[in-house]
C-alpha positions as CSV (number, residue, x, y, z in Angstrom):
1,S,0.0,0.0,0.0
2,A,1.0,3.6,-0.3
3,L,0.4,6.7,1.9
4,I,0.6,10.0,-0.1
5,L,0.6,13.6,1.0
6,E,-2.4,15.5,-0.3
7,N,-0.4,18.0,-2.4
8,R,1.6,15.2,-4.1
9,L,-1.3,13.2,-5.4
10,A,-1.9,15.1,-8.6
11,G,1.7,14.8,-9.7
12,L,1.8,11.0,-9.1
13,Q,-1.3,10.2,-11.1
14,E,0.6,8.7,-14.1
15,I,2.6,6.4,-11.8
16,L,-0.4,5.4,-9.7
17,R,-2.4,4.4,-12.8
18,K,0.2,1.7,-13.4
19,A,-0.4,0.1,-10.0
20,P,-2.6,-3.0,-9.7
21,S,-6.3,-2.4,-9.3
22,D,-6.2,-3.9,-5.8
23,F,-3.3,-1.8,-4.6
24,P,-4.5,0.4,-1.6
25,I,-3.6,4.1,-1.9
26,Y,-4.2,6.3,1.2
27,V,-4.1,10.1,1.2
28,A,-3.2,12.1,4.3
29,A,-2.5,15.7,5.5
30,G,1.1,16.7,6.2
31,E,0.9,16.6,10.0
32,V,-0.4,13.0,9.8
33,M,2.5,11.9,7.5
34,D,5.0,13.6,9.9
35,R,3.6,11.6,12.9
36,I,3.7,8.3,11.0
37,A,7.2,8.8,9.5
38,G,8.6,10.3,12.7
39,F,10.3,13.1,10.8
40,H,9.5,15.7,8.2
41,M,11.8,14.7,5.4
42,H,9.6,11.9,3.9
43,R,9.0,13.7,0.6
44,G,5.3,13.1,0.8
45,V,5.2,9.4,-0.3
46,L,5.5,6.3,2.0
47,A,4.9,2.8,0.8
48,I,5.1,-0.7,2.3
49,G,5.4,-4.0,0.5
50,M,6.3,-7.6,0.8
51,R,9.8,-8.7,-0.1
52,G,10.1,-12.1,-1.7
53,D,12.9,-14.6,-1.1
54,P,15.9,-13.6,-3.2
55,A,17.1,-16.2,-5.7
56,P,20.7,-17.5,-5.3
57,A,23.2,-15.4,-7.1
58,E,24.2,-18.4,-9.3
59,L,20.7,-18.6,-10.7
60,L,20.6,-14.9,-11.4
61,V,23.8,-14.8,-13.4
62,Q,22.9,-17.9,-15.4
63,D,19.9,-15.9,-16.8
64,L,21.9,-12.8,-17.7
65,P,22.2,-12.0,-21.5
66,R,25.1,-13.0,-23.6
67,Q,26.4,-9.4,-23.3
68,A,26.1,-8.5,-19.6
69,L,27.6,-6.2,-17.0
70,A,27.3,-7.3,-13.4
71,V,28.5,-5.4,-10.3
72,V,29.9,-7.6,-7.5
73,L,30.1,-6.1,-4.0
74,V,32.3,-7.4,-1.2
75,G,32.0,-6.0,2.3
76,I,29.9,-2.9,1.4
77,S,28.3,-2.2,4.8
78,N,27.4,1.5,4.5
79,H,23.8,2.1,3.4
80,D,24.6,5.4,1.7
81,N,27.3,3.7,-0.4
82,M,25.0,0.8,-1.2
83,G,22.2,3.1,-2.4
84,A,24.5,5.2,-4.5
85,I,26.1,2.1,-6.1
86,F,22.6,0.9,-7.0
87,R,21.8,4.3,-8.5
88,N,25.0,4.2,-10.6
89,A,24.3,0.6,-11.6
90,A,20.9,1.6,-12.9
91,A,22.2,4.8,-14.6
92,F,24.9,3.0,-16.5
93,G,22.9,-0.1,-17.5
94,A,24.3,-2.8,-15.2
95,D,22.3,-6.0,-15.5
96,A,22.6,-7.2,-11.9
97,V,24.2,-6.4,-8.6
98,L,25.7,-9.4,-6.6
99,L,26.5,-9.1,-2.9
100,D,28.5,-11.2,-0.6
101,R,27.1,-12.1,2.8
102,T,28.9,-9.2,4.6
103,C,27.2,-6.5,2.6
104,C,24.3,-4.5,4.1
105,D,20.7,-4.8,2.9
106,P,20.0,-2.9,-0.3
107,L,16.4,-2.8,0.7
108,Y,17.0,-1.0,4.0
109,R,15.0,2.2,3.8
110,K,18.0,4.5,3.7
111,A,19.6,2.5,0.9
112,I,16.4,2.6,-1.1
113,R,16.1,6.4,-0.6
114,V,19.7,7.1,-1.6
115,S,19.3,4.8,-4.7
116,V,16.3,7.0,-5.7
117,G,14.4,3.7,-6.1
118,A,17.1,1.9,-8.2
119,A,17.4,-0.8,-5.4
120,L,13.8,-1.8,-6.3
121,K,14.6,-2.0,-10.1
122,V,18.1,-3.5,-10.5
123,P,18.1,-7.3,-10.1
124,F,20.3,-8.4,-7.2
125,A,21.2,-11.6,-5.3
126,S,23.6,-12.7,-2.6
127,F,26.3,-15.4,-2.4
128,D,28.0,-17.0,0.5
129,D,31.4,-18.3,-0.8
130,T,33.3,-15.7,-2.8
131,A,35.9,-18.2,-4.1
132,A,33.2,-20.5,-5.3
133,F,31.2,-17.7,-6.9
134,T,34.3,-16.4,-8.8
135,A,34.6,-19.9,-10.2
136,T,30.9,-19.9,-11.2
137,L,31.4,-16.6,-13.0
138,D,34.4,-17.9,-14.8
139,R,32.5,-21.0,-15.9
140,L,29.7,-18.8,-17.3
141,G,32.2,-16.8,-19.4
142,F,32.5,-13.7,-17.3
143,S,35.7,-11.7,-17.4
144,Q,36.3,-10.5,-13.8
145,F,37.8,-7.1,-13.0
146,A,38.5,-5.8,-9.6
147,L,38.7,-2.1,-8.9
148,S,41.7,-1.3,-6.7
149,P,43.9,1.8,-6.1
150,R,46.9,-0.4,-7.0
151,G,45.3,-2.1,-10.0
152,A,47.6,-3.4,-12.7
153,T,45.7,-1.7,-15.6
154,N,44.6,2.0,-15.9
155,I,40.9,1.8,-16.4
156,R,41.2,4.0,-19.5
157,D,43.1,1.2,-21.1
158,A,40.7,-1.6,-20.1
159,E,38.5,-2.8,-22.9
160,R,34.9,-4.0,-22.2
161,P,34.5,-7.8,-22.6
162,A,31.2,-9.1,-23.6
163,R,30.4,-10.5,-20.1
164,L,32.0,-8.5,-17.3
165,A,31.8,-8.8,-13.6
166,L,33.1,-5.7,-11.9
167,Y,34.2,-6.1,-8.2
168,L,34.0,-3.3,-5.7
169,G,35.2,-3.5,-2.1
170,T,34.7,-1.7,1.2
171,E,36.4,1.7,1.7
172,G,39.7,1.6,3.6
173,E,40.4,-2.1,3.4
174,G,39.3,-2.6,-0.2
175,L,39.0,-6.1,-1.7
176,P,40.7,-9.0,0.1
177,Q,44.2,-9.7,-1.2
178,E,43.4,-13.3,-2.0
179,L,40.6,-12.1,-4.2
180,L,42.7,-9.5,-5.9
181,A,45.3,-12.2,-6.7
182,R,42.7,-14.2,-8.7
183,L,41.2,-11.3,-10.7
184,H,42.4,-8.8,-13.3
185,T,42.8,-5.5,-11.4
186,V,42.1,-2.1,-12.7
187,R,42.7,1.4,-11.2
188,I,41.4,4.9,-11.7
189,A,44.2,7.3,-12.4
190,M,44.3,10.3,-10.1
191,A,46.3,13.5,-9.3
192,K,49.5,13.2,-7.3
193,G,48.8,12.8,-3.6
194,F,45.4,11.0,-4.0
195,D,45.1,7.3,-4.4
196,S,41.4,6.5,-4.0
197,L,37.8,7.7,-4.2
198,N,34.7,7.0,-2.2
199,V,33.5,3.6,-3.4
200,A,30.3,5.0,-4.7
201,A,32.1,7.7,-6.7
202,A,34.6,5.0,-8.0
203,S,31.7,2.8,-9.1
204,A,30.3,5.7,-11.2
205,V,33.6,6.2,-13.0
206,A,34.1,2.5,-13.6
207,L,30.5,1.8,-14.7
208,H,30.5,4.8,-17.1
209,H,33.7,3.5,-18.7
210,F,32.3,0.0,-19.1
211,S,28.8,0.9,-20.0
212,N,27.4,0.2,-23.4
213,R,24.6,2.7,-22.9
């Protein structure tokens, strides 16, 4: 169901017409919305839904097209970064986001908000064993690139393979060394004195480079 501020209703008509006929839509005054949300910055639209059981990552990647771009996240625990990465993935046409078990929930309300809804649109799934999952991607014909400040190849020189899995790690620690040793590493060249970007910003640079859109 959705709860919508009175003065937002008219501007949402086109979107609401696409909702199922049995989808409840409630309209309320601003003070009612504030009390329900617990704060004023709710933008006038609240919704609640049922989340299904996510499919295993192996099943999701098996169904990706012959030419595909997948984002693989390892240790992304900050909801702002998670939401921003999903936003970038949607903007640059990534086909899926795949998360290891240490990542935070992309459907947490802050992650959804930062993603401007992209977390509800980009297919995603989780995996437990990173080593086994890299083997699965290799078997399915994915080239696997890891973004690292000390990557062997300048991203400007990295060509886009037909099937690409782009790995991003947590800020500070980055991707585990044992994982970097198994993958082709790429770096974003920067001015002297700087060696890294926020992971969300880095994802935007890398996804723009590898995007076919």
